[in-house]
Residue frames relative to the residue before (quaternion, step in Angstrom):
aa qw qx qy qz dx dy dz
M 1.0000 0.0000 0.0000 0.0000 0.00 0.00 0.00
L 0.4564 -0.6997 0.4822 0.2640 3.56 -0.79 0.99
V 0.2135 -0.7496 0.6125 0.1317 3.57 -0.97 0.87
L 0.1845 -0.8164 0.5434 0.0640 3.56 -0.56 1.17
T 0.5380 -0.6061 0.4758 0.3418 3.54 -1.27 0.40
R 0.3107 -0.8086 0.4604 0.1940 3.57 1.32 -0.16
S 0.5030 0.6626 -0.4236 0.3585 3.56 0.89 0.88
R 0.4467 0.7601 -0.4223 0.2106 3.58 1.21 -0.22
R 0.7368 0.4305 -0.2425 0.4615 3.58 1.02 -0.71
T 0.5331 0.6392 -0.4024 0.3812 3.58 1.26 -0.22
A 0.4181 -0.7317 0.4848 0.2340 3.55 -0.81 1.00
G 0.4793 -0.5990 0.5460 0.3367 3.50 -1.36 0.28
P 0.7946 -0.2049 0.1612 0.5483 3.61 -1.09 -0.52
L 0.5014 -0.6976 0.4199 0.2926 3.55 -0.74 1.06
A 0.6213 0.5539 -0.3549 0.4256 3.57 1.00 -0.71
L 0.5877 0.5903 -0.3693 0.4121 3.57 1.11 -0.62
A 0.6405 0.5345 -0.3341 0.4387 3.56 0.93 -0.87
A 0.6745 0.4871 -0.3028 0.4648 3.58 0.88 -0.92
G 0.6534 0.5274 -0.3169 0.4411 3.57 0.95 -0.85
L 0.6573 0.5094 -0.3156 0.4571 3.56 1.01 -0.77
V 0.6182 0.5388 -0.3520 0.4512 3.56 1.02 -0.73
L 0.6758 0.4825 -0.2965 0.4718 3.57 0.93 -0.89
A 0.6387 0.5277 -0.3314 0.4515 3.56 1.00 -0.78
L 0.6442 0.5134 -0.3192 0.4685 3.56 1.01 -0.80
A 0.6458 0.5333 -0.3271 0.4377 3.55 0.96 -0.86
A 0.6710 0.5086 -0.2983 0.4496 3.56 1.08 -0.69
C 0.6033 0.6139 -0.3496 0.3701 3.57 1.20 -0.45
G 0.3464 -0.7262 0.5177 0.2909 3.58 1.10 -0.65
G 0.5082 0.6482 -0.4721 0.3143 3.55 -1.29 -0.27
G 0.1413 -0.7885 0.5918 0.0900 3.55 -1.26 -0.28
A 0.7246 -0.4513 0.2928 0.4308 3.52 -1.30 0.23
D 0.7560 0.2464 -0.1698 0.5822 3.56 1.14 -0.53
G 0.1659 0.8634 -0.4637 0.1096 3.53 1.16 0.74
A 0.7164 -0.4427 0.3267 0.4290 3.53 -1.35 0.26
G 0.7556 0.3733 -0.2835 0.4575 3.54 -1.00 0.82
A 0.5259 0.6257 -0.4275 0.3862 3.58 1.21 -0.31
A 0.4913 -0.6750 0.4662 0.2926 3.54 -0.94 0.91
T 0.3104 -0.7059 0.5995 0.2143 3.56 -1.15 0.58
P 0.7108 -0.4917 0.2686 0.4253 3.61 -1.13 0.51
D 0.7100 0.4715 -0.2917 0.4341 3.60 0.94 -0.76
T 0.5792 0.5780 -0.3957 0.4169 3.61 1.21 0.07
L 0.6735 0.4405 -0.2989 0.5128 3.60 1.25 -0.13
D 0.3253 -0.7700 0.5294 0.1450 3.52 -0.95 0.95
P 0.3159 -0.7741 0.5127 0.1950 3.63 -0.40 1.11
N 0.7101 0.4119 -0.2527 0.5121 3.59 1.27 -0.28
A 0.2784 0.7890 -0.5044 0.2132 3.57 1.25 0.40
D 0.4775 -0.6319 0.5279 0.3066 3.55 -1.22 0.61
L 0.2581 -0.8137 0.5029 0.1353 3.58 -0.10 1.28
S 0.5998 0.5842 -0.3697 0.4028 3.59 1.10 -0.57
A 0.6416 0.5145 -0.3238 0.4679 3.58 1.23 -0.34
Q 0.6604 0.4969 -0.2989 0.4771 3.59 1.27 -0.12
K 0.1798 -0.7601 0.6171 0.0959 3.54 -1.22 0.64
L 0.2059 -0.7975 0.5604 0.0863 3.53 -1.06 0.80
T 0.1247 -0.7183 0.6734 0.1228 3.50 -1.30 0.57
V 0.0925 -0.8026 0.5892 -0.0143 3.54 -0.68 1.19
S 0.1547 -0.7785 0.6017 0.0896 3.57 -0.89 0.94
N 0.0797 0.8015 -0.5784 0.1291 3.55 -0.75 1.11
W 0.5754 -0.5350 0.4642 0.4090 3.54 -1.31 0.15
D 0.6050 -0.5660 0.4162 0.3748 3.57 -1.16 0.59
G 0.8449 0.1718 -0.1374 0.4876 3.56 -0.94 0.92
Y 0.5325 0.6776 -0.3782 0.3381 3.58 1.25 0.19
M 0.7580 0.1076 -0.1626 0.6225 3.57 1.29 0.24
P 0.6750 -0.5095 0.3202 0.4270 3.63 -1.13 0.41
E 0.5273 -0.6480 0.4493 0.3164 3.58 -0.97 0.82
D 0.7253 0.4269 -0.2492 0.4792 3.58 1.06 -0.68
L 0.3861 0.7502 -0.4742 0.2516 3.61 1.22 0.08
P 0.6408 0.5159 -0.3607 0.4394 3.68 0.84 -0.75
E 0.6498 0.5192 -0.3144 0.4576 3.57 0.99 -0.85
K 0.6792 0.4820 -0.2895 0.4717 3.58 0.94 -0.88
F 0.6311 0.5319 -0.3302 0.4580 3.57 1.04 -0.76
K 0.6523 0.5061 -0.3134 0.4693 3.57 0.96 -0.84
A 0.6569 0.5110 -0.3152 0.4561 3.58 0.95 -0.86
A 0.7090 0.4729 -0.2636 0.4519 3.56 1.01 -0.80
L 0.8512 0.1744 -0.0240 0.4945 3.56 0.87 -0.99
G 0.6243 -0.6179 0.3137 0.3605 3.60 1.21 -0.17
P 0.6833 0.5010 -0.3367 0.4108 3.68 0.82 -0.77
T 0.4013 -0.6636 0.5769 0.2564 3.52 -1.21 0.67
V 0.1427 -0.7970 0.5846 0.0519 3.58 -0.93 0.91
T 0.1209 -0.7479 0.6499 0.0597 3.53 -0.95 1.00
V 0.1946 -0.7933 0.5695 0.0922 3.57 -0.81 1.01
T 0.0810 -0.7475 0.6573 0.0516 3.54 -0.94 0.97
K 0.3219 -0.7716 0.5264 0.1548 3.56 -1.16 0.57
H 0.0834 -0.7532 0.6479 0.0771 3.52 -1.19 0.67
A 0.4582 -0.7070 0.4759 0.2524 3.56 -1.07 0.76
T 0.8145 0.1013 -0.0110 0.5712 3.58 1.05 -0.76
N 0.6472 -0.4824 0.4186 0.4162 3.53 -1.33 0.25
E 0.6537 0.5370 -0.3182 0.4279 3.56 0.93 -0.90
E 0.6370 0.5427 -0.3299 0.4368 3.57 1.02 -0.79
I 0.7097 0.4286 -0.2807 0.4835 3.59 0.81 -0.91
L 0.6068 0.5507 -0.3649 0.4420 3.60 1.06 -0.65
A 0.6359 0.5273 -0.3303 0.4567 3.57 0.97 -0.81
K 0.6628 0.5038 -0.3066 0.4613 3.57 0.98 -0.82
L 0.7072 0.4756 -0.2654 0.4508 3.57 0.94 -0.87
T 0.7449 0.3681 -0.2116 0.5146 3.59 1.18 -0.42
A 0.3813 0.7703 -0.4488 0.2444 3.58 1.25 0.29
G 0.6133 -0.5814 0.3417 0.4111 3.59 1.23 -0.19
A 0.7242 0.3264 -0.2197 0.5664 3.58 1.12 -0.58
E 0.6254 -0.5209 0.4025 0.4190 3.56 -1.23 0.33
S 0.3953 -0.7545 0.4812 0.2071 3.56 -0.74 1.08
G 0.4041 -0.7058 0.4811 0.3273 3.58 1.15 -0.56
I 0.5591 0.5944 -0.3862 0.4301 3.59 1.31 0.04
D 0.2925 -0.7659 0.5531 0.1481 3.54 -0.96 0.92
V 0.7897 0.0770 -0.0017 0.6087 3.58 0.93 -0.96
A 0.0420 -0.7939 0.6066 0.0083 3.57 -0.94 0.90
F 0.3051 -0.7050 0.6111 0.1910 3.52 -1.16 0.73
V 0.1309 0.7779 -0.5991 0.1369 3.58 -0.68 1.13
S 0.5547 -0.5864 0.4606 0.3693 3.57 -1.22 0.39
G 0.7273 -0.5141 0.2539 0.3773 3.53 -1.18 0.69
Q 0.7024 0.4640 -0.2940 0.4527 3.59 0.79 -0.94
F 0.6279 0.5082 -0.3395 0.4819 3.59 1.18 -0.46
A 0.5884 0.5302 -0.3636 0.4903 3.59 1.13 -0.58
Q 0.6296 0.5347 -0.3251 0.4605 3.57 1.01 -0.79
A 0.6611 0.5115 -0.3087 0.4539 3.58 0.89 -0.94
L 0.6610 0.4958 -0.3052 0.4734 3.58 0.97 -0.83
A 0.6730 0.5009 -0.3032 0.4519 3.58 0.93 -0.88
E 0.6378 0.5435 -0.3368 0.4295 3.58 0.98 -0.76
Q 0.7064 0.4077 -0.2551 0.5194 3.55 1.23 -0.40
G 0.5318 -0.6738 0.3882 0.3353 3.58 1.24 0.28
L 0.4553 0.7218 -0.4214 0.3070 3.59 1.16 0.50
V 0.7270 0.3729 -0.2495 0.5197 3.59 1.23 -0.13
E 0.5298 -0.6375 0.4807 0.2861 3.51 -1.26 0.63
P 0.4814 -0.6187 0.5155 0.3460 3.61 -0.94 0.68
I 0.4671 -0.6628 0.5043 0.2970 3.57 -1.07 0.70
H 0.2453 -0.7626 0.5870 0.1169 3.55 -0.74 1.13
A 0.3269 -0.8126 0.4490 0.1768 3.54 0.00 1.37
D 0.6124 0.5669 -0.3644 0.4133 3.59 1.07 -0.60
L 0.6891 0.4436 -0.2747 0.5028 3.58 1.21 -0.42
V 0.7152 0.3537 -0.2332 0.5559 3.60 1.29 -0.02
P 0.0577 -0.8509 0.5211 0.0331 3.62 0.54 1.10
N 0.6265 0.5561 -0.3461 0.4225 3.61 1.13 -0.50
L 0.3765 0.6918 -0.5070 0.3503 3.57 1.24 0.25
K 0.5478 0.6244 -0.3853 0.4020 3.57 1.20 -0.47
N 0.6158 0.5699 -0.3453 0.4205 3.60 1.19 -0.47
L 0.5739 0.6113 -0.3840 0.3866 3.60 1.16 -0.43
Y 0.5339 -0.5883 0.5001 0.3446 3.54 -1.17 0.65
P 0.5930 -0.5664 0.4200 0.3888 3.63 -1.05 0.56
E 0.6173 0.5699 -0.3403 0.4223 3.59 1.08 -0.74
A 0.6072 0.5751 -0.3536 0.4190 3.58 1.15 -0.56
G 0.6640 0.4733 -0.3064 0.4911 3.57 1.25 -0.20
R 0.6784 0.4559 -0.2847 0.5008 3.58 1.30 0.14
L 0.3411 0.7445 -0.4895 0.2997 3.56 0.90 0.99
A 0.5525 -0.6969 0.3502 0.2940 3.55 -0.69 1.16
Y 0.6671 0.5120 -0.3233 0.4339 3.62 1.00 -0.69
D 0.7950 0.0100 0.0145 0.6064 3.61 1.23 -0.47
N 0.0954 -0.8257 0.5556 0.0224 3.54 0.37 1.25
G 0.8051 0.2271 -0.1994 0.5104 3.55 -0.68 1.15
N 0.3787 -0.7482 0.4758 0.2653 3.61 1.27 0.12
R 0.1439 0.8352 -0.5150 0.1285 3.56 0.92 0.94
Y 0.8329 0.1143 -0.0266 0.5409 3.60 0.97 -0.79
S 0.7506 0.2562 -0.1997 0.5754 3.60 1.22 0.24
V 0.2214 -0.7527 0.6055 0.1334 3.55 -1.25 0.51
P 0.3987 -0.7460 0.4718 0.2490 3.62 -0.57 1.08
Y 0.2482 -0.7785 0.5675 0.1009 3.53 -1.03 0.91
T 0.7717 -0.0544 0.0497 0.6317 3.58 0.91 -0.94
W 0.0072 -0.7875 0.6155 0.0314 3.55 -1.26 0.38
G 0.1090 0.7907 -0.5941 0.1001 3.52 -1.22 0.48
T 0.3915 -0.7041 0.5380 0.2481 3.52 -1.27 -0.30
T 0.4204 -0.6746 0.5546 0.2462 3.53 -1.39 0.10
G 0.1309 0.8150 -0.5549 0.1032 3.57 -0.95 0.78
L 0.6594 -0.4676 0.4051 0.4272 3.51 -1.25 -0.60
C 0.1031 -0.7572 0.6448 0.0182 3.53 -0.90 1.05
Y 0.0788 0.8517 -0.5014 0.1304 3.59 -0.51 1.11
R 0.4553 -0.6466 0.5497 0.2689 3.51 -1.36 0.45
T 0.3891 -0.7537 0.4803 0.2232 3.57 -0.48 1.17
D 0.6922 0.4808 -0.2829 0.4579 3.60 1.09 -0.65
L 0.7158 0.4391 -0.2531 0.4803 3.60 1.21 -0.28
T 0.6439 0.5286 -0.3449 0.4325 3.60 1.08 -0.52
G 0.3075 -0.7699 0.5056 0.2390 3.60 0.98 -0.77
Y 0.7672 0.1132 -0.0961 0.6240 3.57 1.30 0.04
T 0.4997 -0.6376 0.4870 0.3266 3.58 -1.29 0.10
P 0.2796 -0.7739 0.5408 0.1745 3.63 -0.34 1.15
D 0.0040 -0.8191 0.5734 -0.0170 3.57 -1.05 0.73
S 0.7203 0.3887 -0.2201 0.5307 3.58 1.29 0.14
W 0.5705 -0.5695 0.4601 0.3721 3.56 -1.21 0.54
E 0.5752 0.5891 -0.3839 0.4180 3.60 1.16 -0.46
D 0.5573 0.5906 -0.3951 0.4295 3.60 1.16 -0.44
L 0.6798 0.4535 -0.2645 0.5121 3.55 1.19 -0.61
L 0.7331 0.4529 -0.2320 0.4512 3.57 0.90 -0.97
S 0.7764 0.1225 -0.0597 0.6153 3.59 1.13 -0.68
P 0.0534 -0.8686 0.4912 0.0386 3.58 0.62 1.12
K 0.5866 -0.5530 0.4637 0.3674 3.52 -1.26 0.52
P 0.6991 -0.5101 0.2872 0.4106 3.62 -1.11 0.64
Q 0.6864 0.5019 -0.3014 0.4315 3.59 0.92 -0.84
L 0.7090 0.4483 -0.2566 0.4801 3.59 1.27 -0.30
V 0.4133 0.7028 -0.4826 0.3198 3.59 1.23 -0.01
K 0.8231 0.1030 -0.1603 0.5350 3.56 -0.86 1.11
K 0.6359 0.4765 -0.3477 0.4977 3.56 1.23 0.49
V 0.6386 0.4968 -0.3252 0.4895 3.59 1.27 0.35
T 0.1369 -0.7772 0.6078 0.0884 3.57 -1.17 0.59
M 0.1503 -0.7453 0.6422 0.0977 3.52 -1.30 0.57
M 0.5487 -0.6134 0.4534 0.3423 3.55 -1.25 0.36
A 0.4018 -0.7180 0.5229 0.2225 3.55 -1.22 0.58
T 0.5422 0.6083 -0.4141 0.4057 3.61 1.15 -0.48
E 0.5844 -0.6993 0.2633 0.3165 3.51 -0.56 1.27
R 0.6761 0.4880 -0.3337 0.4397 3.64 0.77 -0.87
W 0.7240 0.4172 -0.2491 0.4895 3.60 1.00 -0.75
L 0.5488 0.5618 -0.3995 0.4728 3.58 1.19 -0.33
M 0.7078 0.4744 -0.2534 0.4580 3.57 0.93 -0.94
L 0.5707 0.6773 -0.3661 0.2857 3.57 1.03 -0.86
P 0.6864 0.4834 -0.3391 0.4244 3.68 0.65 -0.89
A 0.6866 0.4686 -0.2918 0.4731 3.60 0.90 -0.85
Q 0.6125 0.5489 -0.3525 0.4463 3.59 1.00 -0.76
K 0.7184 0.4427 -0.2567 0.4712 3.56 0.79 -1.00
A 0.6299 0.5376 -0.3398 0.4458 3.60 0.99 -0.77
L 0.7087 0.4393 -0.2413 0.4965 3.57 1.12 -0.74
G 0.5172 -0.6656 0.4018 0.3578 3.58 1.27 -0.06
F 0.4968 0.6579 -0.4215 0.3777 3.58 1.22 0.43
S 0.5848 -0.5505 0.4617 0.3765 3.54 -1.33 0.24
A 0.5042 -0.6284 0.5015 0.3154 3.55 -1.17 0.61
N 0.7031 0.4039 -0.2521 0.5283 3.57 1.30 -0.16
T 0.3000 0.7929 -0.4954 0.1894 3.59 1.21 0.30
T 0.1391 -0.7711 0.6162 0.0799 3.54 -1.12 0.75
D 0.4224 0.7132 -0.4558 0.3242 3.58 1.30 0.19
A 0.4659 -0.7180 0.4419 0.2684 3.59 -0.63 1.13
G 0.6540 0.5179 -0.3184 0.4501 3.59 0.96 -0.80
Q 0.6587 0.4951 -0.3060 0.4768 3.56 0.97 -0.80
L 0.6497 0.5157 -0.3221 0.4563 3.57 0.97 -0.82
E 0.6233 0.5224 -0.3464 0.4675 3.60 1.05 -0.63
Q 0.6409 0.5063 -0.3278 0.4748 3.60 0.99 -0.75
V 0.6178 0.5345 -0.3364 0.4684 3.57 1.03 -0.78
K 0.6554 0.5165 -0.3181 0.4500 3.58 0.86 -0.90
Q 0.6798 0.4929 -0.3023 0.4511 3.57 0.82 -0.94
K 0.6455 0.5117 -0.3276 0.4627 3.59 1.00 -0.74
L 0.6592 0.4993 -0.3064 0.4714 3.57 1.01 -0.78
L 0.6342 0.5201 -0.3295 0.4677 3.59 1.03 -0.73
A 0.6443 0.5149 -0.3200 0.4662 3.58 1.02 -0.77
A 0.6728 0.5043 -0.2927 0.4553 3.58 1.04 -0.78
K 0.5367 0.6848 -0.3916 0.2994 3.55 1.12 -0.67
K 0.6765 0.5288 -0.3099 0.4083 3.59 0.91 -0.87
T 0.6825 0.4796 -0.2924 0.4676 3.61 1.21 -0.34
L 0.5647 0.6557 -0.3609 0.3476 3.58 1.27 -0.29
L 0.4395 -0.6169 0.5813 0.2973 3.50 -1.33 0.46
A 0.7771 -0.2080 0.1889 0.5632 3.58 0.88 -0.94
Y 0.3714 -0.5910 0.6362 0.3288 3.47 -1.48 0.06
D 0.0858 0.8215 -0.5411 0.1579 3.56 -0.53 1.18
D 0.1404 -0.8100 0.5679 0.0406 3.56 -0.64 1.19
T 0.7949 0.3685 -0.1378 0.4620 3.58 1.13 -0.45
T 0.8090 0.2985 -0.1460 0.4848 3.63 0.89 -0.79
F 0.3404 0.7753 -0.4875 0.2128 3.61 1.21 0.20
G 0.6144 0.5484 -0.3514 0.4453 3.60 1.08 -0.63
D 0.6463 0.4996 -0.3114 0.4855 3.57 1.02 -0.79
R 0.6324 0.5295 -0.3365 0.4544 3.59 1.02 -0.77
L 0.6366 0.5162 -0.3260 0.4712 3.57 1.05 -0.74
K 0.6802 0.5077 -0.2993 0.4358 3.56 0.83 -0.96
S 0.6959 0.4656 -0.2724 0.4740 3.57 1.05 -0.76
G 0.4937 -0.6568 0.4306 0.3734 3.58 1.21 -0.45
E 0.4375 0.6870 -0.4716 0.3380 3.59 1.23 0.04
A 0.7591 0.1951 -0.1130 0.6107 3.56 1.13 -0.72
A 0.2700 -0.7604 0.5701 0.1546 3.53 -1.23 0.57
L 0.7920 0.0901 -0.0090 0.6038 3.58 1.18 -0.61
V 0.0437 0.8167 -0.5703 0.0760 3.59 -0.73 1.05
E 0.4528 -0.5995 0.5741 0.3255 3.52 -1.33 0.38
A 0.0809 0.8256 -0.5460 0.1171 3.59 -0.72 1.02
W 0.4493 -0.5804 0.5888 0.3384 3.50 -1.32 0.42
D 0.6212 -0.5900 0.3545 0.3746 3.56 -0.97 0.82
G 0.7051 0.4880 -0.2742 0.4354 3.59 0.86 -0.92
W 0.6907 0.4522 -0.2804 0.4897 3.57 1.27 -0.20
C 0.5177 0.6050 -0.4331 0.4223 3.57 1.26 0.16
P 0.3035 -0.8175 0.4616 0.1631 3.62 -0.32 1.23
T 0.0143 0.8476 -0.5284 0.0461 3.55 0.48 1.21
D 0.4122 0.6626 -0.5007 0.3745 3.58 1.22 0.31
D 0.5978 0.4522 -0.3467 0.5638 3.57 1.34 -0.22
P 0.4107 -0.7596 0.4388 0.2487 3.63 -0.45 1.12
K 0.6181 0.5454 -0.3519 0.4434 3.60 1.21 -0.28
I 0.6839 0.4786 -0.2697 0.4801 3.59 1.27 -0.29
K 0.0578 -0.8005 0.5962 -0.0215 3.55 -0.87 1.04
F 0.2597 -0.7407 0.6001 0.1542 3.56 -1.33 0.40
V 0.0372 0.7925 -0.6079 0.0315 3.57 -1.01 0.80
V 0.3574 -0.6778 0.5954 0.2415 3.55 -1.16 0.67
P 0.4549 -0.7141 0.4494 0.2850 3.64 -0.60 1.04
K 0.6285 -0.5928 0.3698 0.3419 3.53 -1.16 0.72
E 0.6294 0.5403 -0.3436 0.4402 3.61 1.16 -0.46
G 0.5646 -0.5968 0.3822 0.4231 3.57 1.29 -0.21
S 0.1961 -0.7769 0.5922 0.0850 3.53 -1.29 0.27
D 0.6436 -0.5021 0.4034 0.4134 3.55 -1.23 -0.58
L 0.2213 -0.6835 0.6622 0.2127 3.51 -1.42 0.13
W 0.0811 -0.8058 0.5863 0.0202 3.56 -0.17 1.29
V 0.1072 -0.7857 0.6084 0.0339 3.55 -1.15 0.66
D 0.1738 -0.7333 0.6447 0.1283 3.55 -1.09 0.76
T 0.1556 -0.8385 0.5222 -0.0040 3.53 -0.79 1.08
M 0.3412 -0.6649 0.6092 0.2654 3.50 -1.44 0.05
V 0.0337 -0.7809 0.6236 0.0133 3.57 -0.95 0.90
I 0.3049 -0.7166 0.6001 0.1827 3.54 -1.25 0.62
L 0.3913 -0.7491 0.4871 0.2202 3.56 -0.70 1.07
K 0.5464 -0.6322 0.4446 0.3226 3.54 -1.01 0.84
T 0.6668 0.5183 -0.3005 0.4432 3.59 1.10 -0.70
S 0.4414 0.7031 -0.4599 0.3151 3.59 1.25 -0.15
K 0.2656 -0.7501 0.5877 0.1464 3.54 -1.04 0.87
N 0.6943 0.4234 -0.2364 0.5318 3.56 1.34 0.09
K 0.1082 0.8700 -0.4771 0.0613 3.54 1.01 0.85
E 0.6122 0.5332 -0.3736 0.4488 3.61 1.03 -0.59
A 0.6688 0.4789 -0.2985 0.4840 3.59 0.94 -0.86
A 0.6149 0.5509 -0.3458 0.4459 3.58 1.06 -0.71
H 0.6571 0.4834 -0.3060 0.4908 3.58 0.97 -0.81
A 0.6300 0.5278 -0.3334 0.4618 3.58 1.03 -0.75
F 0.6226 0.5363 -0.3354 0.4607 3.60 1.08 -0.73
V 0.6519 0.4998 -0.3125 0.4771 3.59 0.89 -0.92
N 0.6521 0.5162 -0.3099 0.4607 3.57 0.96 -0.87
Y 0.6344 0.5353 -0.3181 0.4582 3.58 1.05 -0.81
I 0.6239 0.5333 -0.3318 0.4651 3.58 1.00 -0.81
L 0.7087 0.4870 -0.2583 0.4403 3.58 0.95 -0.90
D 0.4170 0.6535 -0.4999 0.3863 3.60 1.22 0.07
A 0.5687 -0.6531 0.3719 0.3341 3.59 -0.78 1.00
D 0.6867 0.4820 -0.2996 0.4542 3.60 0.89 -0.85
N 0.6638 0.4779 -0.3107 0.4842 3.58 1.10 -0.60
H 0.7004 0.4972 -0.2821 0.4274 3.56 0.87 -0.95
R 0.6231 0.5606 -0.3636 0.4065 3.60 1.01 -0.66
W 0.4767 0.6706 -0.4404 0.3594 3.60 1.21 -0.35
A 0.6496 0.5363 -0.3313 0.4251 3.60 0.92 -0.87
A 0.6679 0.4827 -0.3060 0.4767 3.59 0.95 -0.81
E 0.6979 0.4825 -0.2784 0.4503 3.58 0.95 -0.84
N 0.7896 0.3432 -0.1557 0.4843 3.60 1.03 -0.70
I 0.7230 0.3629 -0.2380 0.5376 3.59 1.01 -0.72
L 0.3086 -0.7822 0.4698 0.2686 3.55 1.31 -0.51
Y 0.4781 0.5832 -0.4833 0.4447 3.53 1.08 0.85
K 0.5133 -0.6066 0.4988 0.3459 3.55 -1.12 0.61
V 0.2083 -0.7377 0.6234 0.1543 3.55 -1.22 0.55
P 0.4530 -0.7169 0.4601 0.2629 3.62 -0.97 0.79
N 0.4706 0.6669 -0.4049 0.4122 3.54 1.14 0.79
A 0.3844 -0.7812 0.4398 0.2203 3.58 -0.22 1.28
P 0.7249 0.4134 -0.2874 0.4702 3.67 0.66 -0.91
A 0.5967 0.5505 -0.3712 0.4507 3.61 1.11 -0.53
M 0.6799 0.4750 -0.2954 0.4742 3.60 0.87 -0.92
A 0.6260 0.5520 -0.3392 0.4340 3.58 1.07 -0.66
K 0.6658 0.5147 -0.2917 0.4546 3.58 1.20 -0.48
L 0.4880 0.6814 -0.4366 0.3268 3.62 1.23 -0.15
D 0.5225 -0.6519 0.4635 0.2952 3.54 -1.05 0.84
A 0.5633 -0.6317 0.4201 0.3273 3.57 -0.99 0.84
T 0.6205 0.5481 -0.3478 0.4401 3.60 1.06 -0.67
L 0.6239 0.5307 -0.3346 0.4660 3.57 1.04 -0.76
L 0.6721 0.4997 -0.2934 0.4610 3.58 0.93 -0.89
E 0.6405 0.5156 -0.3216 0.4696 3.57 1.09 -0.68
T 0.6779 0.4921 -0.2852 0.4658 3.56 1.03 -0.81
Y 0.7791 0.1739 -0.0756 0.5975 3.56 1.07 -0.80
P 0.1275 -0.8667 0.4758 0.0791 3.60 0.47 1.18
Y 0.5526 0.6034 -0.4131 0.3999 3.61 1.15 -0.35
L 0.5456 0.6093 -0.3968 0.4167 3.61 1.23 -0.32
T 0.6566 0.5180 -0.3088 0.4530 3.59 1.21 -0.40
M 0.4093 0.7029 -0.4907 0.3124 3.62 1.20 -0.01
T 0.4020 -0.7494 0.4752 0.2259 3.57 -0.72 1.05
P 0.6246 -0.5258 0.4108 0.4057 3.59 -1.20 0.41
A 0.6268 0.5388 -0.3442 0.4454 3.61 1.02 -0.73
D 0.6630 0.4819 -0.3077 0.4833 3.59 1.00 -0.77
L 0.6190 0.5369 -0.3442 0.4585 3.57 1.03 -0.73
L 0.6933 0.4991 -0.2843 0.4352 3.54 0.90 -0.93
K 0.5282 0.6011 -0.4146 0.4333 3.60 1.27 -0.08
Q 0.6392 0.5110 -0.3195 0.4777 3.57 1.23 -0.43
E 0.5497 -0.6547 0.4290 0.2919 3.58 -1.25 0.41
V 0.3560 -0.7453 0.5311 0.1890 3.56 -0.81 1.05
P 0.3874 -0.7075 0.5294 0.2627 3.65 -0.73 0.94
V 0.1078 -0.7774 0.6171 0.0561 3.56 -1.02 0.83
D 0.6606 -0.4869 0.3854 0.4220 3.53 -1.31 0.27
L 0.3657 -0.7727 0.4874 0.1779 3.58 -0.82 1.03
G 0.3320 -0.7693 0.4916 0.2373 3.57 1.23 -0.21
E 0.8533 -0.1144 0.0954 0.4997 3.56 -0.92 -0.94
A 0.6063 0.5650 -0.3607 0.4279 3.61 1.21 -0.23
A 0.4549 0.7218 -0.4379 0.2834 3.61 1.21 -0.29
P 0.6536 0.5139 -0.3552 0.4273 3.67 0.84 -0.74
A 0.5982 0.5572 -0.3705 0.4410 3.61 1.10 -0.58
Y 0.6340 0.5099 -0.3239 0.4828 3.59 1.01 -0.77
T 0.6472 0.5280 -0.3152 0.4506 3.56 0.96 -0.87
R 0.6576 0.5117 -0.3148 0.4545 3.57 0.91 -0.89
I 0.6650 0.4977 -0.3133 0.4603 3.57 0.89 -0.87
A 0.6585 0.5096 -0.3148 0.4556 3.59 0.87 -0.92
T 0.6485 0.5112 -0.3185 0.4655 3.58 0.99 -0.79
E 0.6730 0.4983 -0.2983 0.4580 3.58 0.89 -0.93
V 0.6910 0.4895 -0.2875 0.4475 3.58 0.91 -0.89
S 0.7794 0.3827 -0.2028 0.4528 3.58 0.75 -0.99
A 0.5208 0.6504 -0.4199 0.3599 3.62 1.21 -0.25
G 0.8044 0.3210 -0.2211 0.4484 3.53 -1.22 0.56
């Protein structure tokens, strides 16, 4: 089983995210902006062996030997570069010069931001026949309804990860995290990355995870400030280790990071609801190897290739035949892998916040500082 550094979803400097959103807004363009290729500009019979690809991805987010296997199967040479955060790759893709990247892995709301500025190529479905493997629900995601410019790679949700022997009860609400019972004070952790820092308070208050209402955001801030005094830490990366050691009893966690291989640790989606996050693949409009780029996305969507992510990263993949191939023991050990697409779609998909992003950044900075 692959051991990951578990850092891919953690943001860089919060101010950077807000600055990039504003910079993108100033660029103009749109998801179907000028310069986007039309279906007849791509050659389905192109000689793929004459094309080369550069793919940017998080470390450990696809098999190390995948480029070699892709070249053996279809011909193109693939160079893989790595980015630590969405913000890092977004900065590179919006720097003004051609990045040299053909395919990038980014989270859904970042794919939306790039598409709104006309920086990504529309997905040419005729060149990606393995799109048929995706669950129907994967085509109903708010940041890109119909997978027009992105293809989902992994998806999941955020919830409560807890030690059954330390909580003394079964938590089922974001309030269990925000207003913990006396025995859990200083034994709970929340995330510091802004969208996930805000999520528990947003849902506990009955607000959207994408709210831009100033009054609601102020209530969210006050609730988070009140919760701060009961926390052990803000922790985006080591909360699973804290649970296993007993330092923490209840943590906010992405489903795939809840270490349920320990039988004392369980995961639950709070009754108020949560998010449906998605990591996607996008093809850059500046790519000079678009046929090979589509072939790469199609190769990933092959059931045997795509199931690797579920087996090794422990995130669900939106690929029906891939999920059907998972071993029953894996599903028993990590029961959140059995969450159905219909149940996932009950949660709220994060979208690009546009001009409201700096408000989220300010709140996250104020809450987590000190």
